[in-house]
C-alpha positions as CSV (number, residue, x, y, z in Angstrom):
1,M,111.2,109.8,141.4
2,S,109.6,112.9,141.6
3,L,106.1,113.5,142.2
4,S,105.7,116.0,139.0
5,C,107.2,116.6,135.6
6,R,110.4,118.3,136.1
7,I,110.0,121.2,133.9
8,A,109.3,124.2,135.6
9,G,105.9,125.2,136.3
10,C,104.7,121.9,135.5
11,R,102.9,119.8,137.8
12,R,101.6,116.4,136.3
13,K,102.2,112.8,137.1
14,P,105.9,112.1,135.3
15,H,105.9,109.4,133.0
16,A,109.6,108.9,131.6
17,R,112.5,110.4,132.9
18,D,111.0,112.7,135.0
19,L,108.8,114.2,132.5
20,C,105.1,114.2,132.3
21,Q,103.6,112.5,128.7
22,R,103.4,115.4,126.9
23,H,106.7,117.0,127.8
24,Y,108.7,113.5,127.4
25,D,106.4,113.2,123.7
26,Q,107.6,117.0,123.0
27,Q,110.9,115.5,123.9
28,R,111.4,112.4,121.7
29,K,109.4,114.3,118.7
30,S,111.7,117.6,118.5
31,G,115.2,115.8,120.1
32,A,115.8,118.7,122.2
33,R,116.0,118.3,126.1
34,P,114.3,120.1,128.5
35,G,115.2,123.8,129.2
36,G,115.8,123.7,125.4
37,S,119.0,122.5,124.4
38,K,119.5,119.9,122.2
39,E,122.9,119.0,122.8
40,K,124.4,116.9,124.7
41,R,125.4,117.1,128.0
42,A,129.3,117.5,129.2
43,G,130.2,114.0,130.8
44,H,127.2,112.4,129.7
45,P,127.9,108.7,128.3
46,G,127.5,109.8,124.7
47,G,127.9,113.2,125.3
48,A,129.9,116.3,123.8
49,K,133.6,116.6,125.5
50,A,134.8,119.2,127.7
51,G,135.9,122.3,125.9
52,A,134.6,121.0,122.5
53,R,132.8,123.6,120.0
54,K,129.2,123.7,119.6
55,A,128.3,122.5,116.7
56,A,126.3,124.8,114.4
57,P,122.2,124.3,114.2
58,A,120.9,122.2,111.6
59,A,118.8,124.7,109.0
60,P,114.9,123.2,109.5
61,I,113.7,121.1,106.8
62,P,110.6,122.7,105.4
63,P,107.2,120.7,105.6
64,L,106.1,119.3,102.5
65,D,103.7,120.9,100.6
66,L,100.9,118.6,99.5
67,T,97.7,120.6,99.4
68,N,97.9,121.5,95.4
69,K,99.3,118.0,94.7
70,L,97.4,115.9,92.2
71,C,97.7,112.1,91.7
72,S,100.1,110.8,89.5
73,V,98.5,108.7,87.3
74,A,97.9,109.9,83.6
75,G,95.0,111.7,83.3
76,C,93.9,111.7,86.9
77,T,92.6,114.9,88.4
78,S,91.9,113.5,91.9
79,P,93.8,114.9,94.9
80,H,97.4,113.4,95.9
81,H,96.2,110.9,99.4
82,A,99.5,108.5,99.6
83,K,102.9,107.6,98.2
84,G,101.9,110.0,95.3
85,Y,98.5,108.4,94.3
86,C,94.8,109.6,94.9
87,K,92.2,107.5,97.2
88,S,91.4,105.4,94.2
89,H,94.3,104.2,92.5
90,Y,96.7,104.1,96.1
91,G,93.7,101.8,97.2
92,Q,94.3,99.5,93.7
93,L,98.2,99.1,94.4
94,R,97.4,98.1,97.5
95,R,94.8,95.5,96.9
96,R,95.8,94.2,93.3
97,G,99.8,95.2,93.4
98,R,99.0,97.8,90.7
99,I,97.0,100.2,88.9
100,E,94.6,99.2,86.2
101,E,93.6,101.8,83.7
102,L,89.7,101.1,82.4
103,P,89.1,101.4,78.9
104,G,87.7,104.7,78.2
105,A,88.5,106.1,81.1
106,A,89.5,110.0,80.5
107,G,92.8,109.1,81.7
108,G,93.1,105.8,79.6
109,K,92.5,107.2,76.4
110,A,95.1,107.3,73.8
111,P,96.1,110.4,71.7
112,P,94.4,109.4,68.1
113,L,96.4,107.6,65.4
114,S,96.8,109.2,62.4
115,K,95.5,107.2,58.8
116,E,98.7,105.7,58.2
117,R,99.6,104.3,61.3
118,R,95.8,103.1,61.8
119,L,96.5,101.2,58.6
120,V,100.0,99.4,59.6
121,E,98.1,98.1,63.0
122,I,95.2,96.7,60.8
123,M,97.3,95.2,59.0
124,K,99.6,93.6,61.9
125,R,96.2,92.2,63.5
126,H,95.0,90.8,59.5
127,E,98.4,88.9,59.5
128,L,98.2,87.2,63.1
129,L,94.4,86.4,62.7
130,K,95.8,84.7,58.6
131,K,98.2,82.6,60.9
132,E,95.6,82.1,63.6
133,T,93.4,80.5,61.3
134,A,96.0,78.8,59.5
135,S,97.0,76.5,62.6
136,I,93.2,76.4,63.5
137,H,92.7,74.5,59.7
138,K,95.3,72.4,60.5
139,E,94.6,71.1,64.0
140,L,90.8,70.6,62.4
141,E,92.3,68.9,59.0
142,S,94.4,66.2,61.8
143,Q,91.3,65.7,64.0
144,V,89.4,64.7,60.5
145,D,92.7,62.5,59.3
146,D,92.5,60.9,62.6
147,D,88.8,59.8,62.2
């Protein structure tokens, strides 16, 4: 084991593979070998065979630009925080396992219904209430008959 990092000009204490902590982390993150080469050495276990052609370097992947990204919940104008959501919605997802829209919230408002559609919705609710009322009456009558 050497007394300093094996990178020329670096005098820091070696951490792993005869590299200081900084150069070791750089190597791990970039996949590069000390000295700049990303290729494996010939004769090294798992390395390139002697006389083998060098692979073309892979095109770098551009970093994601999340600076102007907004929350993916409809109507929410908060900036993106994690997994497509703002801090508030991401917190709901983590705590409750779902995202709940609050009634009357700006994003939770449905578009206004036409008069015909409102009438249909009211008629459906009316029919449901009639059925519920009938079942309650039957239950009350059976209780009265049992007394």
